[in-house]
C-alpha positions in Angstrom: 58.4 15.2 -53.7 56.0 12.4 -53.0 57.7 9.1 -52.3 56.7 6.1 -54.3 55.3 3.4 -52.1 55.2 -0.3 -53.0 52.0 -2.3 -52.6 51.7 -6.0 -52.5 48.7 -8.1 -53.6 48.0 -10.5 -50.7 46.8 -13.8 -51.9 44.1 -15.7 -49.9 45.2 -18.9 -48.4 43.4 -21.9 -49.8 42.1 -24.7 -47.5 42.0 -27.1 -50.5 45.0 -28.6 -52.1 45.5 -28.7 -55.8 46.5 -31.6 -58.0 49.6 -29.6 -58.8 51.1 -29.0 -55.4 54.6 -28.1 -54.3 56.8 -31.1 -53.9 58.9 -31.8 -50.8 62.6 -31.7 -51.5 64.0 -32.7 -48.1 61.6 -35.2 -46.4 60.7 -34.2 -42.9 59.8 -37.5 -41.6 60.8 -40.5 -43.6 58.3 -41.5 -46.3 57.1 -45.0 -45.8 54.0 -45.0 -48.1 54.2 -44.4 -51.9 50.9 -42.4 -51.5 52.7 -40.0 -49.1 55.3 -39.3 -51.8 52.8 -36.9 -53.4 53.3 -34.7 -50.4 57.1 -35.0 -50.3 59.8 -36.8 -52.1 63.6 -36.3 -52.1 65.3 -34.4 -54.8 66.2 -36.8 -57.6 69.7 -37.0 -58.8 68.6 -36.4 -62.4 69.5 -33.0 -63.9 67.1 -30.2 -62.8 64.6 -29.0 -65.3 65.1 -25.5 -66.7 62.0 -23.4 -65.7 61.0 -20.0 -67.0 61.5 -17.3 -64.4 58.1 -16.8 -62.7 56.6 -14.8 -59.9 56.0 -17.9 -57.8 55.7 -16.9 -54.1 56.7 -13.3 -54.8 53.4 -11.9 -53.6 51.9 -14.8 -51.6 50.7 -14.3 -48.1 52.7 -17.4 -47.2 55.9 -15.6 -48.2 56.7 -14.6 -44.6 56.9 -18.3 -43.6 59.4 -19.3 -46.4 62.8 -18.3 -47.7 62.8 -18.6 -51.5 66.0 -19.4 -53.4 66.7 -20.4 -57.0 69.0 -23.2 -58.1 69.5 -23.8 -61.8 66.3 -22.0 -62.7 64.3 -23.9 -60.1 62.7 -22.0 -57.2 62.9 -23.7 -53.8 60.8 -22.5 -50.7 62.4 -23.4 -47.4 60.1 -23.2 -44.2 61.6 -20.7 -41.8 60.3 -22.6 -38.9 61.5 -26.2 -39.6 63.7 -25.8 -42.7 61.5 -28.2 -44.8 61.9 -27.5 -48.5 59.3 -27.4 -51.3 60.0 -26.9 -55.0 58.1 -24.6 -57.4 54.8 -25.7 -58.7 51.6 -24.1 -60.0 50.0 -24.0 -56.6 51.0 -23.1 -53.0 48.3 -25.3 -51.5 50.8 -27.9 -50.1 52.8 -25.1 -48.5 49.6 -23.7 -47.0 48.7 -27.1 -45.6 52.1 -27.4 -44.0 52.1 -24.1 -42.3 48.5 -24.4 -41.0 48.9 -27.9 -39.7 52.5 -28.0 -38.4 53.0 -24.3 -37.4 49.5 -23.2 -36.6 50.4 -20.6 -34.0 52.9 -18.9 -36.3 50.2 -19.1 -39.1 47.6 -17.4 -36.9 49.9 -14.6 -35.8 50.9 -14.0 -39.4 47.3 -13.7 -40.4 46.7 -11.0 -37.8 49.7 -9.0 -39.1 48.5 -9.5 -42.7 45.0 -8.3 -41.9 46.4 -5.2 -40.2 48.8 -4.5 -43.1 46.1 -5.1 -45.7 43.7 -2.7 -44.1 46.3 0.0 -43.7 47.4 -0.5 -47.3 43.9 -0.2 -48.7 43.3 2.8 -46.4 46.2 4.5 -48.1 44.4 4.0 -51.5 40.8 4.6 -50.6 41.6 7.6 -48.4 43.0 9.7 -51.2 41.0 12.9 -51.2 40.0 12.1 -54.8 39.9 8.3 -55.2 40.4 7.2 -58.8 37.2 5.8 -60.3 37.2 2.0 -60.3 36.2 2.0 -64.0 39.2 4.2 -64.9 41.5 1.9 -62.9 40.1 -1.1 -64.8 40.7 0.7 -68.1 44.3 1.3 -67.2 44.7 -2.3 -66.1 43.0 -4.0 -69.0 43.4 -1.4 -71.8 46.6 0.5 -71.1 46.8 1.5 -74.8 43.5 3.3 -74.7 44.4 4.9 -71.4 47.7 6.2 -72.7 46.1 7.6 -75.9 43.5 9.5 -73.8 46.3 10.9 -71.7 48.2 12.0 -74.8 45.2 13.5 -76.4 44.3 15.6 -73.4 47.8 16.5 -72.2 49.1 17.7 -75.7 45.7 18.4 -77.3 46.7 16.1 -80.2 44.3 16.3 -83.2 42.0 13.2 -83.6 43.2 12.7 -87.1 46.7 11.9 -85.7 45.4 8.4 -84.8 44.0 7.7 -88.2 47.2 8.2 -90.1 49.3 5.4 -91.8 52.2 6.1 -89.4 49.9 5.4 -86.5 49.1 2.0 -88.0 52.9 1.3 -88.1 53.2 2.2 -84.5 50.2 -0.1 -83.6 51.7 -3.0 -85.5 55.0 -2.5 -83.7 53.3 -2.9 -80.4 51.3 -6.2 -80.9 50.9 -6.7 -77.2 48.9 -3.4 -76.7 45.7 -2.7 -78.5 45.7 0.9 -79.7 42.8 3.1 -80.9 42.8 3.6 -84.7 39.7 5.6 -85.6 38.0 8.9 -84.8 34.7 7.2 -83.7 36.6 5.0 -81.2 38.4 8.1 -79.8 35.1 9.9 -79.4 33.6 6.9 -77.7 36.5 6.6 -75.2 36.4 10.4 -74.6 32.7 10.1 -73.7 33.2 7.0 -71.6 36.1 8.4 -69.6 34.4 11.8 -69.1 31.3 10.0 -67.7 33.4 7.9 -65.4 35.2 10.9 -64.0 32.0 13.0 -63.7 30.4 10.2 -61.7 33.4 10.1 -59.4 33.4 13.9 -59.0 29.7 13.8 -58.1 30.6 11.3 -55.3 33.4 13.5 -54.1 31.2 16.6 -54.1 28.7 14.7 -51.9 31.3 14.6 -49.2 31.9 18.3 -48.9 30.0 21.5 -48.0 30.0 25.3 -48.7 31.1 24.8 -52.3 32.3 27.9 -54.3 31.2 28.1 -57.9 33.4 30.0 -60.3 32.0 31.5 -63.6 33.9 32.9 -66.6 33.0 33.6 -70.2 35.4 33.4 -73.1 34.9 34.1 -76.8 37.0 32.4 -79.5 38.2 33.8 -82.8 35.2 32.4 -84.6 32.7 34.4 -82.6 31.6 31.5 -80.4 31.2 32.2 -76.6 31.6 29.7 -73.8 30.6 29.8 -70.2 32.9 27.9 -67.9 31.5 26.6 -64.6 33.9 25.3 -62.0 33.7 24.2 -58.3 36.3 25.0 -55.7 35.9 23.0 -52.4 37.6 21.3 -49.6 37.5 17.6 -50.2 36.1 15.3 -47.5 34.9 18.3 -45.4 32.0 16.3 -44.0 33.6 12.8 -44.3 34.2 12.4 -40.6 35.3 8.8 -41.0 38.1 9.6 -43.5 39.2 12.7 -41.5 39.6 10.4 -38.5 41.2 7.5 -40.3 43.8 9.5 -42.2 45.0 11.1 -39.0 46.1 14.4 -40.7 44.8 17.2 -42.8 45.9 15.3 -46.0 42.3 14.3 -46.5 41.5 18.0 -46.9 44.1 18.6 -49.6 44.0 17.7 -53.3 45.6 14.6 -54.8 48.9 16.7 -55.1 48.8 17.3 -51.4 48.2 20.9 -52.2 45.7 23.3 -50.5 43.6 24.1 -53.5 41.0 22.0 -55.3 39.1 23.4 -58.3 37.4 21.3 -60.9 35.6 22.3 -64.1 32.0 21.2 -64.1 31.4 22.1 -67.7 32.0 24.4 -70.7 28.7 25.6 -72.1 28.2 27.1 -75.6 26.3 30.3 -75.0 26.9 31.9 -78.4 23.3 31.9 -79.5 21.7 33.4 -76.4 21.9 36.9 -74.9 24.2 37.0 -71.9 21.5 38.1 -69.5 21.5 37.2 -65.9 18.4 35.0 -66.5 20.0 33.0 -69.3 23.4 32.6 -67.7 22.0 31.5 -64.4 19.8 29.0 -66.1 22.9 27.3 -67.5 24.6 27.4 -64.1 21.4 26.0 -62.5 21.4 23.1 -64.9 25.0 22.2 -64.1 24.3 22.3 -60.4 21.4 20.0 -60.9 23.5 17.6 -62.9 26.1 17.3 -60.1 23.4 17.4 -57.4 25.1 20.1 -55.4 22.2 22.6 -54.9 22.2 21.7 -51.2 25.9 22.4 -50.8 26.7 25.5 -52.9 27.3 28.6 -50.7 29.0 31.1 -53.0 29.5 32.2 -56.6 32.5 34.1 -58.0 31.7 35.9 -61.2 34.0 37.4 -63.9 33.1 40.7 -65.6 31.0 39.0 -68.3 28.9 37.1 -65.8 28.3 40.0 -63.5 24.8 40.1 -64.8 24.2 37.3 -62.4 25.3 39.7 -59.6 22.8 42.3 -60.9 20.0 39.6 -60.9 21.1 38.2 -57.5 17.4 37.7 -56.6 17.3 34.8 -59.2 20.0 33.1 -57.2 18.4 33.6 -53.8 15.0 32.5 -55.1 16.5 29.3 -56.6 18.2 28.2 -53.3 15.1 29.1 -51.3 13.0 26.8 -53.5 15.6 24.1 -53.2 15.4 24.4 -49.4 19.1 24.4 -49.3 20.5 23.6 -45.9 23.6 25.6 -46.7 21.5 28.6 -47.7 19.5 28.2 -44.4 22.6 28.0 -42.2 24.3 31.0 -43.8 21.0 33.0 -44.0 22.0 34.3 -47.4 23.7 33.4 -50.7 26.9 35.2 -51.4 28.1 36.4 -54.8 31.6 37.8 -55.3 33.1 39.8 -58.1 36.4 38.6 -59.5 39.3 40.7 -58.2 41.3 40.4 -61.4 38.4 41.7 -63.5 37.9 44.6 -61.1 41.6 45.5 -61.6 41.2 45.2 -65.4 38.2 47.4 -65.5 39.8 50.1 -63.3 43.0 50.1 -65.3 41.1 50.1 -68.6 39.3 53.4 -67.5 42.7 54.9 -66.4 44.1 54.2 -69.9 41.0 55.5 -71.7 41.2 58.7 -69.7 44.9 59.1 -70.4 44.3 58.7 -74.1 42.4 62.0 -74.1 45.9 63.5 -73.6 47.5 63.9 -77.1 51.1 63.2 -75.9 50.1 60.0 -74.2 47.9 58.9 -77.0 50.5 59.3 -79.7 53.3 57.8 -77.6 51.2 54.7 -76.8 50.1 54.4 -80.4 53.7 54.3 -81.6 54.6 51.6 -79.0 51.5 49.5 -80.0 52.5 49.8 -83.7 56.0 48.7 -82.9 54.8 45.7 -81.0 52.5 44.7 -83.9 55.3 45.0 -86.5 57.8 43.1 -84.3 55.3 40.2 -83.9 54.3 39.9 -87.6 57.6 40.8 -89.4 60.0 37.9 -89.5 63.1 40.0 -90.4 62.5 42.1 -87.3 62.0 39.1 -85.1 65.1 37.4 -86.4 67.3 40.5 -86.0 66.1 41.1 -82.5 66.7 37.5 -81.6 70.3 37.7 -82.8 70.8 40.9 -80.8 69.3 39.1 -77.7 66.7 41.9 -77.3 63.2 40.9 -76.3 60.2 41.9 -78.4 57.8 44.5 -77.2 54.8 42.3 -76.2 51.5 42.7 -78.0 48.6 44.0 -75.9 45.4 42.0 -75.6 42.1 43.6 -76.7 40.4 42.5 -73.4 43.2 42.3 -70.9 44.2 45.9 -70.5 47.0 45.3 -68.1 49.0 44.0 -71.0 49.4 47.7 -72.0 51.2 48.2 -68.7 53.6 45.4 -69.6 54.0 46.6 -73.1 55.0 50.1 -72.1 57.2 48.9 -69.3 59.1 46.6 -71.7 59.6 49.4 -74.2 60.9 51.8 -71.6 63.2 49.2 -70.0 64.9 48.3 -73.3 64.4 51.7 -75.1 68.1 52.5 -75.4 68.8 49.0 -76.7 66.0 49.3 -79.3 67.5 52.6 -80.5 71.0 51.2 -80.8 69.7 48.1 -82.6 67.5 50.1 -85.0 70.4 52.4 -86.0 72.4 49.3 -87.0 69.4 47.5 -88.5 68.4 50.3 -91.0 72.0 50.5 -92.4 71.6 47.2 -94.2 70.0 47.7 -97.7 67.8 44.6 -97.4 66.3 46.1 -94.3 65.2 49.4 -95.7 61.6 48.4 -96.3 61.1 46.9 -92.8 63.0 49.8 -91.2 60.8 52.4 -92.8 57.7 50.9 -91.3 58.9 51.3 -87.7 61.1 54.3 -87.9 58.5 56.7 -86.5 57.9 54.3 -83.6 61.1 55.6 -81.9 60.2 59.3 -82.2 59.2 59.9 -78.5 60.0 63.3 -77.1 61.5 63.6 -73.6 58.1 64.8 -72.3 56.4 61.7 -73.7 59.0 59.4 -72.1 58.5 61.2 -68.7 54.7 60.8 -69.1 55.0 57.1 -70.0 57.4 56.4 -67.2 55.2 58.0 -64.5 52.2 56.1 -65.9 53.9 52.7 -65.4 55.2 53.9 -62.0 52.0 55.2 -60.6 49.9 52.3 -62.0 52.2 49.5 -61.1 49.9 48.5 -58.2 47.4 47.1 -60.7 50.1 44.8 -62.1 51.3 43.8 -58.6 47.8 43.0 -57.3 46.9 41.2 -60.5 49.9 38.9 -60.4 49.4 38.3 -56.7 45.8 37.1 -57.4 47.1 34.5 -59.8 48.8 32.7 -56.9 46.7 29.9 -55.4 48.2 30.6 -52.0 46.7 34.1 -52.1 43.4 33.5 -54.0 41.1 32.7 -51.1 38.4 34.8 -49.5 40.1 36.1 -46.4 42.7 37.9 -48.5 39.9 39.9 -50.2 39.9 42.2 -47.1 43.5 43.5 -47.4 43.1 43.5 -51.2 40.2 46.0 -51.1 41.7 48.1 -48.3 45.0 48.3 -50.1 43.3 49.7 -53.1 41.4 52.2 -50.9 44.6 53.4 -49.4 46.1 53.7 -52.9 43.3 56.0 -54.0 43.6 58.1 -50.8 47.4 58.5 -51.4 46.9 59.4 -55.0 44.7 62.3 -53.8 47.5 63.4 -51.5 50.2 63.1 -54.1 49.3 66.4 -55.9 50.9 68.3 -53.0 52.7 65.8 -50.9 55.5 63.3 -51.1 54.5 59.8 -50.1 56.8 58.8 -47.2 58.6 55.5 -46.9 56.7 52.9 -44.8 57.7 51.1 -41.7 59.5 47.8 -42.1 57.3 45.1 -43.6 54.5 47.5 -44.6 53.2 48.2 -48.1 55.4 50.6 -49.9 53.4 53.3 -51.8 56.3 55.5 -52.7 56.0 54.4 -56.3 53.2 57.0 -56.5 56.1 59.6 -56.3 57.6 58.3 -59.5 61.1 57.1 -60.1 62.4 60.1 -62.1 60.9 63.1 -60.4 58.3 63.8 -63.1 57.2 67.4 -63.9 54.1 68.4 -62.0 51.9 68.8 -65.0 52.7 65.3 -66.2 52.2 63.9 -62.7 48.8 65.7 -62.5 47.8 64.1 -65.9 48.3 60.6 -64.6 46.8 61.3 -61.1 43.7 62.8 -62.7 43.2 59.7 -64.8 43.7 57.4 -61.8 41.3 59.4 -59.6 38.7 59.6 -62.4 38.1 55.9 -61.6 37.7 56.4 -57.9 33.9 56.5 -58.1 33.8 53.2 -59.9 36.1 51.7 -57.3 33.9 53.1 -54.5 31.0 51.2 -56.0 33.0 48.0 -56.0 34.1 48.7 -52.4 30.5 49.2 -51.3 29.6 45.8 -52.8 32.5 44.4 -50.9 31.6 45.9 -47.5 27.9 44.8 -47.8 29.0 41.2 -48.0 29.7 40.0 -44.4 31.3 36.7 -45.6 34.5 38.5 -46.6 35.0 39.7 -43.0 33.9 36.3 -41.6 36.6 34.6 -43.7 39.2 37.1 -42.5 38.3 36.5 -38.8 38.2 32.7 -39.2 41.8 32.8 -40.7 43.9 32.0 -37.6 46.8 34.0 -39.1 44.6 37.1 -39.4 41.8 37.3 -36.9 41.6 40.8 -35.2 44.8 42.1 -36.9 43.3 43.1 -40.2 40.4 44.8 -38.5 42.7 46.8 -36.1 45.1 47.9 -38.8 43.0 48.4 -41.9 40.0 50.2 -40.3 39.2 53.0 -38.0 38.1 52.0 -34.6 34.4 52.6 -35.2 34.4 50.7 -38.5 36.3 47.8 -37.0 33.9 47.6 -34.1 31.0 47.6 -36.5 32.5 45.0 -38.8 33.5 42.7 -35.9 30.0 43.0 -34.4 28.5 41.9 -37.7 30.9 39.0 -37.9 29.8 37.9 -34.4 26.1 38.2 -35.3 26.7 36.3 -38.5 28.6 33.4 -36.9 26.2 33.2 -33.9 23.3 32.8 -36.3 25.3 30.2 -38.3 26.1 28.2 -35.1 22.6 28.4 -33.9 21.3 26.9 -37.2 24.0 24.2 -37.4 23.5 20.7 -36.3 24.6 20.1 -32.7 28.0 18.3 -32.7 30.0 16.9 -29.8 32.7 19.3 -28.7 36.0 17.8 -27.8 38.9 19.5 -26.0 41.2 21.2 -28.5 44.7 19.8 -29.1 48.0 21.5 -29.6 49.1 22.2 -33.2 50.9 19.1 -34.3 53.9 19.1 -36.6 52.7 19.2 -40.2 52.5 15.6 -41.4 51.6 16.2 -45.1 54.3 15.4 -47.6 55.2 17.3 -50.7 56.0 20.9 -51.6 54.8 23.5 -49.1 52.7 26.4 -50.3 53.8 29.5 -48.5 51.0 31.8 -47.4 51.0 34.8 -49.7 49.8 38.0 -48.1 49.9 41.6 -49.1 52.3 43.8 -47.0 50.4 45.4 -44.2 49.0 48.9 -44.2 48.0 50.7 -41.0 45.2 53.1 -41.7 44.4 53.2 -38.0 47.8 54.5 -37.1 47.6 57.1 -39.9 44.2 58.5 -39.0 43.5 57.6 -35.4 45.2 56.6 -32.1 42.2 55.0 -30.4 42.3 51.6 -28.7 41.8 48.4 -30.6 38.3 47.2 -31.3 36.9 44.3 -29.3 33.9 42.1 -29.4 31.1 41.6 -26.9 31.3 38.7 -24.5 27.9 37.1 -24.9 28.2 34.4 -27.5 27.7 30.7 -28.4 30.2 28.5 -26.5 32.1 27.4 -29.6 32.4 31.0 -30.7 33.6 32.1 -27.2 36.5 29.6 -27.4 37.6 30.7 -30.9 37.5 34.4 -29.9 39.9 33.6 -27.0 42.4 31.9 -29.4 45.5 34.0 -30.0 46.4 34.9 -33.6 48.9 32.4 -34.9 51.8 33.0 -37.3 51.4 30.3 -39.9 53.7 30.5 -42.9 52.2 27.8 -45.1 48.6 27.4 -46.2 48.8 23.7 -45.3 49.4 24.8 -41.8 46.2 26.9 -41.8 44.2 23.9 -42.8 46.1 21.7 -40.3 45.4 24.2 -37.5 41.6 23.8 -38.1 41.9 20.1 -38.6 43.6 19.7 -35.2 40.8 21.7 -33.6 37.8 20.3 -35.4 36.8 18.6 -32.2 36.7 21.9 -30.3 35.1 23.8 -33.2 33.1 21.2 -35.2 30.9 23.7 -37.0 33.4 26.6 -37.3 35.9 24.1 -38.7 33.7 23.3 -41.7 33.0 26.9 -42.6 36.5 28.1 -42.0 38.2 25.5 -44.1 35.6 25.9 -46.9 36.4 29.6 -47.0 40.1 28.9 -47.4 39.0 27.2 -50.7 36.6 29.9 -51.7 38.1 32.1 -54.6 37.7 35.8 -55.2 39.3 35.6 -58.6 38.5 33.4 -61.6 42.1 33.5 -62.9 42.3 29.7 -63.0 39.4 29.4 -65.5 41.1 32.0 -67.7 44.1 29.8 -68.0 41.8 27.0 -69.1 40.4 29.3 -71.8 43.9 30.1 -73.1 44.2 26.4 -73.8 40.9 26.3 -75.6 42.0 29.1 -77.9 44.8 26.9 -79.2 42.3 24.1 -79.8 40.2 26.3 -82.0 43.0 27.8 -83.9 44.5 24.4 -84.7 41.3 22.3 -85.0 38.5 24.5 -86.2 36.4 21.5 -87.2 36.1 20.1 -83.6 32.5 19.9 -82.5 31.3 21.8 -79.5 30.5 18.6 -77.6 33.9 17.0 -78.2 35.6 20.3 -77.3 33.6 20.3 -74.0 34.6 16.7 -73.2 38.3 17.3 -74.2 38.7 20.3 -71.9 36.8 18.7 -69.0 38.7 15.4 -69.3 42.0 17.3 -69.4 41.0 19.0 -66.2 39.9 15.7 -64.6 43.3 14.0 -65.4 45.1 17.0 -63.9 42.8 17.2 -60.9 43.3 13.5 -60.1 47.0 13.8 -60.5 47.2 11.6 -63.7 49.2 14.1 -65.7 52.1 14.4 -63.2 55.6 13.8 -64.4 57.1 10.4 -63.8 53.7 9.0 -62.9 53.6 5.4 -61.5 50.7 3.2 -60.7 50.2 0.5 -58.1 47.2 -1.7 -58.0 45.5 -3.3 -55.0 42.4 -5.3 -54.5 39.8 -4.2 -52.0 37.5 -6.4 -49.9 34.8 -5.7 -52.4 37.0 -6.9 -55.3 37.1 -3.4 -56.9 40.3 -2.3 -58.4 42.0 0.7 -56.7 44.8 2.6 -58.3 47.4 4.4 -56.1 49.0 7.3 -58.0 52.4 8.6 -56.9 53.7 11.8 -58.3 57.5 12.3 -58.5 57.1 15.8 -59.9 58.4 18.8 -58.0 55.9 21.0 -59.8 52.5 20.9 -58.2 51.1 23.7 -60.3 47.7 23.0 -61.7 46.4 24.7 -64.8 42.6 24.7 -64.8 
């Protein structure tokens, strides 16, 4: 939980006195001249005047020199140095004159402390990894009603018409002190204004990072419209050396939630009216990169299945960055395109199911379950009865997300006996006869069909496990792609062995593949049916695996992960392959270091205690597999000794056991002086995704928008979704959000946002 900090606005001391100065209550010397009485006069014996409670002296820089008390509604300031008293007035000029002239040494010392406090306070605001735009801060300060409405609109996706209703006028009139939006044009205007302010701020943030990862995903709504989402994942402030030094911890490299992930939507583009060719899609991506001026800093693109045409036409991408004379492209010597891991799993599982549907028993059994799920979802009497019985519905399967079929079948098998008992009671009631007749055949599975379905969910459970793991931000970064692909490779190898062998239990902590054996000792013919379907997809997996092995950056990322380094090479690969991969990693990084700008190398420091507050994000890793131990007993692979100095030092580092992703980033932050160029690449790769799952969650939101507000224009839809992402990315949609304002030396407003929410989950 992030603590709430107080901030105080420090008032400048005035050298000029006002006509309305504080009045002396206890004269310090005796007043002999009536003119001097303006500076100080004794408290009259007349009754004190009743003053409205004010903030006089509450935030003044003079506050340290006075004790303030209140007597009968009148505030009295007593000098801490000489006990002289002043009563409340509209100015503090007289108090300022007193401290400067009578206690000049104390005044000068106080000014020094104030300057130090002020710079530190402003640093805390300005050094947020994503500083709130000054224009947005001004909006909050001067038009809080508009600000709140935009928060409500984006957080809850409230229809624009909500703010044009008569009831909204009643609410507006009940809050006379706050001006509230009352028309659709005004909302659209604010939506455009806020989006532009945030986009300008994001452009500035992007200018202070490097090796940006672009994520692409396409989604189609129920109206036949298709949208391309473009997002950027990056380490904030990666090349902002001043901030990295001033902040003094890796917090500057985290997002505004102090979390080690940072993805921002750059735009939603309507691509309904153009063919989804590589040329057309990349043109849209190129326009977005031009808009945010990031051509010189983009290093990688992660594509979903629908945007894989860009992968096929990768020459378009390479040619573009060559023409741009991108420094990032030049340093890496290549541009890297990754295929989304979740979509690979979905495609492989889809082919497994399609092959199994050729089996009559499986096809009929699955069709009955699918029909049952459909009827449960769309028949109110069934839903109501199941709810009363506390039995979950069989989930409906998505037309495009094939892994929902696994969940559907698993749920049915898990609660099958409860469904049967419930149905026998349900159909006895006369009013349920019609509904019961429509689902009766859905429960007519034979024992053979049940065995077949059970082995299907057992043997294919790895697809669900890997898919769910990829949804976790603590796992979805490039270095984990290496164990991901090799785990799937081992799975296919073991499925080939499972025809004639029993998969043995693993050693402690290793990946358990015994699910391939099945949980109910399935008959051999049924086991063969499922294994045949799985292995029919091996050739497609081999193609994906080849794409993976041809991209050196996967292996570079794994080696630059201090919690991985040599380990994954020495356990996942045979000695010859590991030696080959490590030699390519070394050549790649030597080339990168040679092309990087010379930077001063400073002696590395010990890993300091993590100083970032908030919820830790435990590193998610797949259980280990040891292919080397299974197939070979040769010595571990090593790397040649001739290398660039910075590279030699990193090779000599031991592998570190780091349990939290923040600690991985802190490790590199602490050693950025020793590895100035490796630091930037390594941290950037910890923010590089090999799954576009976050964008899919954003599309699930947009689906609700279209179902509920079909008349929303494409432009407004774009702005709504982008602004929602901006508010989340800047931490403005946290629970129990509070704001503190401070004034900078440039008189710009800065807003410090403090989250008191325990939930740091972002939904992009």
